[in-house]
C-alpha positions in Angstrom: -26.1 -6.6 31.2 -24.3 -3.8 32.9 -20.8 -6.4 33.1 -21.4 -6.9 29.0 -22.3 -3.2 28.6 -18.8 -2.9 29.6 -16.0 -5.6 27.7 -19.0 -3.7 25.2 -17.3 -0.6 24.9 -14.3 -1.5 26.1 -13.6 -4.0 22.5 -15.4 -1.2 21.1 -12.3 1.2 21.8 -9.0 -1.3 21.3 -10.8 -1.7 17.4 -11.2 1.9 17.5 -7.4 2.4 19.1 -6.4 -0.3 16.2 -8.1 1.1 13.3 -6.4 4.9 13.6 -3.2 3.7 14.4 -3.3 1.1 10.9 -4.3 4.1 9.5 -1.9 6.2 10.8 0.7 3.8 9.9 -1.7 3.1 5.8 -1.0 7.7 6.3 3.1 7.5 6.4 3.5 4.7 4.1 2.2 6.3 0.8 0.0 4.5 -2.2 2.8 5.7 -4.5 5.5 3.7 -3.0 3.5 0.9 -4.7 2.1 1.9 -7.3 4.9 3.3 -9.5 7.9 4.8 -9.9 9.5 8.0 -8.9 11.6 11.2 -10.8 13.3 13.8 -8.9 13.8 16.7 -11.7 14.9 19.6 -11.2 17.7 22.5 -9.8 20.4 22.4 -6.5 17.2 23.1 -4.1 16.2 19.2 -5.4 19.2 18.0 -6.1 20.4 19.4 -2.6 23.4 21.3 -3.0 24.1 22.4 0.4 23.2 19.0 2.2 26.7 17.8 1.6 27.1 13.7 1.5 27.0 13.8 -2.5 26.8 11.0 -4.6 30.2 10.7 -6.6 28.7 9.3 -10.2 26.2 12.2 -10.0 29.3 15.0 -11.0 28.8 18.2 -10.7 25.1 17.8 -10.5 26.0 17.0 -6.5 23.3 15.2 -6.0 22.9 14.6 -2.2 21.6 11.1 -0.3 20.5 14.3 1.8 17.9 15.5 -0.4 14.8 16.3 -0.1 14.1 13.4 -3.0 16.7 10.8 -1.7 15.0 10.4 2.0 11.3 10.7 0.5 12.6 6.5 -1.8 14.3 5.9 1.5 11.1 5.9 3.7 8.7 4.9 0.5 10.3 2.1 -1.6 9.1 3.1 -4.3 9.1 0.9 -7.7 11.9 2.7 -9.4 13.9 5.4 -8.5 15.4 8.2 -10.8 16.8 11.1 -10.0 17.8 13.1 -11.6 18.3 17.1 -10.7 21.3 18.8 -11.6 22.7 22.1 -9.3 22.6 25.1 -11.6 19.5 23.8 -14.0 17.7 25.8 -15.8 14.4 24.8 -17.2 15.7 24.0 -20.7 18.0 21.5 -19.1 15.6 19.9 -17.8 13.9 19.8 -20.9 17.3 18.0 -22.9 18.9 16.1 -19.6 16.3 15.2 -17.2 12.8 13.2 -18.6 14.4 10.5 -20.5 13.4 8.3 -17.1 10.0 9.6 -17.5 7.1 7.0 -18.8 3.4 5.7 -18.0 4.3 3.6 -15.4 5.9 7.0 -13.1 3.6 7.5 -10.5 5.3 10.8 -8.3 7.4 13.5 -9.8 9.0 16.1 -8.1 10.8 19.1 -9.5 11.9 22.8 -8.4 13.2 24.6 -11.6 12.4 28.7 -12.6 15.0 29.9 -9.8 18.1 29.9 -12.2 16.1 31.0 -15.2 15.1 33.7 -13.0 19.3 34.9 -12.5 18.6 33.7 -8.7 22.6 33.4 -8.9 23.4 37.3 -10.2 20.5 38.4 -7.6 22.7 37.3 -4.8 25.2 38.3 -6.0 24.4 41.6 -6.5 22.8 42.5 -3.6 25.4 40.6 -1.5 28.2 42.6 -3.1 26.5 46.3 -4.5 24.1 48.9 -2.7 20.0 49.1 -2.1 19.8 50.0 -5.2 21.9 48.2 -7.4 20.2 44.9 -5.7 16.3 46.4 -5.8 16.9 47.4 -9.7 18.6 43.2 -9.8 15.8 42.1 -8.4 13.1 44.0 -10.4 14.7 42.9 -13.7 14.5 39.4 -12.7 10.7 40.4 -11.6 9.8 41.9 -15.5 11.6 38.3 -16.3 9.5 36.1 -14.2 6.2 37.7 -15.5 7.3 37.6 -19.5 9.4 35.2 -20.0 8.9 32.9 -17.4 5.5 31.2 -17.9 6.4 30.0 -21.6 9.5 28.2 -20.1 7.4 26.1 -17.0 4.1 25.5 -19.2 7.0 23.8 -22.0 8.8 21.5 -19.0 5.4 20.7 -17.3 3.3 20.0 -20.8 6.8 18.2 -20.8 6.7 15.7 -18.3 2.6 15.1 -18.4 2.9 14.4 -21.5 5.9 11.2 -21.2 4.5 10.4 -17.9 0.4 10.9 -18.2 0.1 8.8 -14.9 2.1 10.2 -12.7 1.1 12.5 -9.6 3.7 15.8 -10.2 4.6 18.0 -7.3 6.0 21.6 -7.2 7.9 23.2 -4.7 9.1 26.9 -4.3 10.8 28.5 -2.5 12.0 29.7 0.7 12.5 32.9 1.8 15.4 33.5 2.6 15.2 35.9 5.5 13.8 36.0 8.3 13.0 39.8 9.5 12.6 41.7 12.6 15.5 40.3 13.9 18.6 42.2 14.3 21.7 40.7 11.6 24.6 41.5 10.5 24.8 41.2 7.0 22.8 42.8 4.1 20.8 45.9 5.4 17.3 45.6 6.2 16.1 46.9 2.6 17.9 44.4 0.4 16.4 41.2 2.9 13.4 42.2 2.4 13.6 42.8 -1.5 15.4 39.4 -1.7 12.2 37.7 0.3 9.7 39.9 -2.1 11.5 38.5 -5.1 10.8 34.2 -3.7 7.3 35.5 -3.2 7.5 36.9 -6.0 8.3 33.7 -8.3 6.8 31.5 -6.0 3.0 32.8 -6.8 3.9 32.2 -11.1 5.1 28.7 -10.0 2.3 27.8 -8.7 0.1 29.6 -10.8 1.8 27.9 -13.5 1.3 23.9 -11.7 -2.3 25.0 -11.2 -2.9 25.5 -14.3 -1.2 22.1 -15.7 -2.7 20.2 -12.7 -0.3 20.0 -10.4 -0.1 20.0 -7.0 2.5 23.2 -5.3 4.5 22.1 -2.7 5.0 25.9 -0.5 8.1 25.3 1.9 8.4 29.3 3.1 5.8 27.4 6.0 8.4 24.9 6.6 10.6 27.3 6.7 9.5 29.3 8.5 11.8 29.9 12.1 14.5 28.6 9.9 15.5 31.3 7.8 18.9 33.5 7.9 18.8 35.7 10.5 16.5 33.5 12.7 19.2 31.6 15.4 18.3 28.7 13.6 18.6 28.8 10.4 18.3 25.5 8.0 20.3 27.6 4.8 23.6 28.3 4.2 24.9 32.2 3.7 27.6 33.5 1.9 30.1 31.2 1.8 33.3 32.5 0.4 35.1 29.4 0.4 32.0 27.0 -0.8 30.8 29.5 -3.1 28.3 27.0 -5.1 26.5 25.9 -1.1 25.7 29.7 -0.4 21.5 30.7 0.0 20.9 26.9 -0.2 19.3 24.4 2.1 21.7 23.1 4.7 20.6 19.1 5.4 17.7 20.1 8.1 16.6 22.5 5.2 16.0 19.6 2.9 14.3 16.8 6.2 12.8 19.6 7.5 11.8 22.2 5.1 11.4 20.1 2.2 10.8 16.8 2.5 7.0 16.8 5.5 5.9 19.2 2.1 6.5 16.2 -0.9 4.9 14.0 2.1 2.2 15.9 2.3 1.8 16.5 -1.0 2.6 12.9 -2.1 
């Protein structure tokens, strides 16, 4: 009787371990991978500017094989993959140039958009080259745009995505903090760094609200980038690069794989 109980216990234990392992394997392979196609939309944070290894056919869009959409499709093998994110894209560019492959079979859509509409590049240029007051003023202008105009632009994009891909799970990813505060850092003043991080919070909040109102999932990358901002010593972002100016303040390959990809995995 004692032996049979031990045997039964060991059997049940191995069965539980087996179920746990198969469950873990299932969790790693998204059901969306087999369900349909994946379409990656958006701006340079989705195309992979700053990550290197650019696909030659993508031209000035600078789509990278190290960008999170490309990494996701390589790991999950969706039925089809359409990589349309493009450097410099605004909401109008998504509407005019990036929605053509969406259809009823699309099961996953990812997108980062809104930063260029709000003037991200000009904010950073102003803050790098000019005074604290000029930086704060330019950020205030960007925030006013986020309040007055960006929500309607995001609504137009999100509505168009839903109309063309009615069954898709849509993941809207945000933007990271650029700077780690509370540490010694050569370059921008703490006032500027704090204000830039605050601007990221401001646009992320607006994007998250519009995404939720459309029934989309918001992916917050500020958590995964925490401890890897500029001034952290382990940064996953490029600082200003005068020789390759377009990659300034964009994620490195490590930022794509360690900052963005886990958020998409968790949300998808």
